[in-house]
PLY file of the C-alpha trace (Angstrom):
ply
format ascii 1.0
element vertex 291
property float x
property float y
property float z
element edge 290
property int vertex1
property int vertex2
end_header
28.15 49.91 127.40
27.76 52.29 124.42
29.59 55.01 126.36
32.52 52.65 127.03
32.68 51.66 123.39
32.67 55.35 122.37
35.42 56.18 124.89
37.59 53.30 123.69
37.05 54.41 120.11
38.19 57.94 120.87
41.31 56.67 122.68
42.13 54.29 119.82
41.77 57.10 117.28
44.07 59.31 119.35
46.69 56.58 119.52
46.50 55.94 115.78
46.74 59.66 114.99
49.70 60.31 117.34
52.49 59.22 114.92
50.95 61.44 112.23
50.87 64.36 114.63
54.48 63.75 115.65
55.51 63.47 111.99
53.70 66.69 111.18
55.40 68.40 114.11
58.84 67.13 113.04
58.20 68.25 109.46
57.17 71.68 110.69
60.31 71.97 112.86
62.48 70.81 109.95
60.94 73.37 107.62
61.45 76.10 110.22
65.12 75.15 110.65
65.61 75.11 106.88
63.97 78.52 106.53
66.15 79.85 109.34
69.31 78.52 107.68
68.31 80.03 104.34
67.62 83.39 105.99
71.02 83.21 107.67
72.76 82.56 104.34
70.80 85.37 102.67
71.76 87.77 105.48
75.42 86.75 105.14
75.27 87.24 101.36
73.66 90.66 101.83
76.40 91.72 104.23
79.12 90.51 101.86
77.67 92.43 98.90
77.21 95.58 100.97
80.80 95.21 102.18
82.11 95.02 98.61
79.84 97.84 97.41
81.33 100.24 99.95
84.86 99.07 99.18
84.37 99.75 95.46
82.94 103.17 96.29
85.99 104.01 98.39
88.34 102.64 95.76
86.69 104.70 93.01
87.28 107.78 95.14
90.96 106.87 95.54
91.31 106.18 91.80
90.02 109.69 91.05
92.46 111.20 93.54
95.40 109.70 91.64
93.85 110.51 88.23
92.74 107.07 87.08
89.24 107.92 85.79
88.83 104.67 83.84
89.61 102.65 86.95
87.21 104.84 88.92
84.43 104.11 86.41
85.22 100.40 86.63
84.73 100.40 90.39
81.67 102.66 90.26
80.02 100.23 87.83
80.74 97.34 90.21
79.31 99.32 93.12
76.22 100.19 91.04
75.66 96.54 90.16
75.86 95.51 93.82
73.62 98.41 94.84
70.96 97.34 92.32
71.06 93.78 93.63
70.71 94.93 97.22
67.81 97.26 96.44
65.99 94.36 94.76
66.69 91.72 97.40
66.75 93.68 100.63
63.40 94.69 102.13
64.80 97.78 103.86
66.59 100.59 102.04
69.12 100.95 104.85
71.65 98.29 105.79
73.44 98.50 109.12
76.52 96.40 109.64
80.05 96.18 110.99
82.79 95.26 108.53
86.47 94.37 108.77
88.81 96.33 106.53
92.51 96.48 105.97
93.14 100.21 106.31
96.17 101.69 104.56
97.05 105.32 105.23
99.00 107.40 102.71
100.43 110.87 103.28
101.49 113.48 100.73
102.66 116.77 102.22
99.83 117.54 104.68
97.21 115.45 102.88
96.10 112.14 104.44
94.38 109.52 102.30
92.68 106.50 103.85
92.35 103.41 101.68
90.04 100.57 102.82
90.43 97.02 101.53
87.61 94.58 102.45
88.55 91.50 104.45
86.14 88.53 104.52
87.14 85.37 106.43
90.79 86.51 106.52
90.76 86.91 102.71
91.83 90.29 101.35
89.64 91.15 98.37
92.12 93.03 96.18
91.94 91.23 92.84
90.94 94.50 91.08
93.31 96.75 92.99
96.62 96.17 91.22
96.45 99.17 88.80
95.77 101.51 91.72
98.50 100.01 93.90
100.95 100.31 90.99
100.00 103.93 90.34
100.39 104.80 94.03
103.89 103.33 94.03
104.86 105.75 91.22
103.52 108.83 93.00
105.05 110.73 95.94
102.66 109.21 98.48
104.23 107.84 101.64
102.60 104.79 103.16
102.51 105.40 106.91
100.41 102.58 108.36
98.46 99.44 107.53
96.27 97.62 110.02
92.96 95.87 110.56
90.03 98.07 111.60
86.35 97.45 112.27
84.02 99.95 110.60
80.34 100.28 111.55
78.26 101.52 108.62
74.67 102.60 108.04
74.19 102.40 104.28
71.23 104.18 102.71
71.01 102.40 99.35
69.08 105.23 97.66
71.63 107.86 98.71
74.55 105.68 97.64
72.90 105.03 94.26
72.39 108.76 93.74
76.04 109.45 94.61
77.31 106.75 92.23
75.10 108.05 89.39
76.22 111.64 90.02
79.89 110.59 90.03
79.46 108.91 86.63
78.03 112.13 85.20
80.86 114.18 86.70
83.53 111.84 85.32
82.03 111.99 81.83
82.28 115.77 82.09
85.88 115.41 83.38
84.87 116.98 86.70
87.10 114.58 88.60
87.41 116.63 91.79
83.63 116.97 92.08
83.15 113.23 91.48
85.75 112.49 94.15
83.96 114.73 96.65
80.61 113.05 95.91
82.05 109.58 96.51
83.88 110.72 99.63
80.61 112.02 101.07
78.82 108.78 100.19
81.41 106.65 102.01
82.19 108.87 104.98
78.50 109.76 105.40
77.76 106.07 105.90
80.40 105.54 108.59
79.05 105.49 112.13
82.36 104.76 113.80
85.72 103.11 113.22
87.62 101.16 115.84
90.96 99.44 116.07
91.29 96.19 117.98
92.22 96.95 121.57
92.91 93.41 122.78
96.60 92.76 121.91
96.32 89.04 121.13
93.35 89.52 118.78
95.05 92.54 117.18
98.26 90.64 116.48
96.38 87.63 115.13
94.20 89.68 112.76
97.08 91.84 111.57
99.17 88.74 110.87
96.31 87.54 108.66
96.29 90.94 106.92
100.07 90.84 106.42
99.78 87.39 104.88
96.99 88.57 102.56
99.16 91.48 101.35
102.12 89.12 100.92
100.09 86.66 98.84
99.16 89.56 96.55
102.83 90.62 96.27
102.20 93.86 98.15
105.53 93.68 99.99
105.59 97.28 101.21
102.14 96.89 102.75
103.21 93.60 104.33
106.16 95.31 106.01
104.00 98.26 107.10
101.48 95.88 108.68
104.36 94.06 110.35
105.39 97.28 112.07
101.97 97.37 113.69
102.35 93.75 114.80
105.79 94.50 116.22
104.44 97.48 118.18
101.71 95.28 119.65
104.28 92.65 120.61
106.39 95.28 122.32
103.36 96.46 124.31
102.80 92.90 125.54
106.45 92.40 126.45
106.30 95.50 128.65
103.54 93.99 130.80
104.02 91.62 133.72
104.72 88.20 132.21
106.33 85.02 133.43
109.87 84.27 132.28
108.56 81.55 129.97
106.11 83.97 128.34
108.83 86.60 127.96
111.04 84.05 126.22
108.16 83.21 123.86
107.63 86.90 123.08
111.34 87.42 122.42
111.41 84.40 120.13
108.41 85.71 118.21
110.00 89.14 117.96
113.19 87.65 116.51
111.15 85.71 113.95
109.34 88.90 112.94
112.61 90.79 112.47
113.96 87.96 110.33
110.82 87.90 108.18
110.96 91.66 107.67
114.57 91.35 106.49
113.56 88.64 104.01
110.66 90.73 102.75
112.99 93.57 101.78
114.37 91.31 99.06
110.91 90.98 97.43
111.95 87.50 96.32
108.92 85.66 94.85
110.62 82.33 95.62
110.47 83.19 99.33
106.80 84.18 99.33
105.33 80.73 100.00
107.90 79.99 102.69
107.20 83.30 104.46
103.43 82.79 104.07
103.67 79.36 105.74
105.71 80.86 108.57
103.00 83.53 109.05
100.53 80.71 109.62
102.87 79.01 112.09
103.49 82.24 114.00
99.79 83.00 114.19
99.03 79.50 115.42
101.84 79.61 117.98
100.72 83.01 119.21
97.16 81.82 119.70
98.35 78.73 121.56
100.53 80.76 123.89
98.18 83.61 124.65
94.77 82.60 123.30
0 1
1 2
2 3
3 4
4 5
5 6
6 7
7 8
8 9
9 10
10 11
11 12
12 13
13 14
14 15
15 16
16 17
17 18
18 19
19 20
20 21
21 22
22 23
23 24
24 25
25 26
26 27
27 28
28 29
29 30
30 31
31 32
32 33
33 34
34 35
35 36
36 37
37 38
38 39
39 40
40 41
41 42
42 43
43 44
44 45
45 46
46 47
47 48
48 49
49 50
50 51
51 52
52 53
53 54
54 55
55 56
56 57
57 58
58 59
59 60
60 61
61 62
62 63
63 64
64 65
65 66
66 67
67 68
68 69
69 70
70 71
71 72
72 73
73 74
74 75
75 76
76 77
77 78
78 79
79 80
80 81
81 82
82 83
83 84
84 85
85 86
86 87
87 88
88 89
89 90
90 91
91 92
92 93
93 94
94 95
95 96
96 97
97 98
98 99
99 100
100 101
101 102
102 103
103 104
104 105
105 106
106 107
107 108
108 109
109 110
110 111
111 112
112 113
113 114
114 115
115 116
116 117
117 118
118 119
119 120
120 121
121 122
122 123
123 124
124 125
125 126
126 127
127 128
128 129
129 130
130 131
131 132
132 133
133 134
134 135
135 136
136 137
137 138
138 139
139 140
140 141
141 142
142 143
143 144
144 145
145 146
146 147
147 148
148 149
149 150
150 151
151 152
152 153
153 154
154 155
155 156
156 157
157 158
158 159
159 160
160 161
161 162
162 163
163 164
164 165
165 166
166 167
167 168
168 169
169 170
170 171
171 172
172 173
173 174
174 175
175 176
176 177
177 178
178 179
179 180
180 181
181 182
182 183
183 184
184 185
185 186
186 187
187 188
188 189
189 190
190 191
191 192
192 193
193 194
194 195
195 196
196 197
197 198
198 199
199 200
200 201
201 202
202 203
203 204
204 205
205 206
206 207
207 208
208 209
209 210
210 211
211 212
212 213
213 214
214 215
215 216
216 217
217 218
218 219
219 220
220 221
221 222
222 223
223 224
224 225
225 226
226 227
227 228
228 229
229 230
230 231
231 232
232 233
233 234
234 235
235 236
236 237
237 238
238 239
239 240
240 241
241 242
242 243
243 244
244 245
245 246
246 247
247 248
248 249
249 250
250 251
251 252
252 253
253 254
254 255
255 256
256 257
257 258
258 259
259 260
260 261
261 262
262 263
263 264
264 265
265 266
266 267
267 268
268 269
269 270
270 271
271 272
272 273
273 274
274 275
275 276
276 277
277 278
278 279
279 280
280 281
281 282
282 283
283 284
284 285
285 286
286 287
287 288
288 289
289 290
């Protein structure tokens, strides 16, 4: 009898404890999910700051090339600030990532200059770039291409910090060429590889987003240059085996692009919003047809 009473007592205790155990388990799972979400946000924030740090480093190099030392210092200071944050928050001193950039290529005589503008969620981060864009437009640099590229980077934070600090010293001593070389090494030494987008539909869609971003920042020449890339991609699709309906769609898109390019030549601010909205419509239509 005593054994039966003991057994019943154990079973009753187990039943009474079960909701508490379930609650504890749910709480544990909830905490784990919350921690995972926070880690994901922290990782995303780290990537964004690293992305901007490298863009400022590249931009400082370009500013020195066109003799804008004050602008170069401005961007170096921003890169230093981001570098200090990353070194404090990131457990490893090396960050590996793949970033999306709008790459603009300039040519002067035999010299080729690559300019990288960070793109995050289809937004072109060029709020600080206007003085450099304006200076470039006054110099005999010819803009030859503008397109979206993916750049894989391995960023050693200590090495980048040392390069930024050295560049500041060089600029203060008016050794602009040396500072430019130091920053070039810091950026190019971090690049693992750079790739364009091979898949035509994705390439057209991303470059339309880039063209719109340039347009919204009144960079009309860069918008037209990006459009040339889009047009070339469209032509490559039209040369493949398509149905008559698809060919008609491509031809209609091509006509719209030609019309937009003609309107862009006028650099009319009143047309900017209208053209920007049509970019969105073309991108959406393109995805619906070929996505």
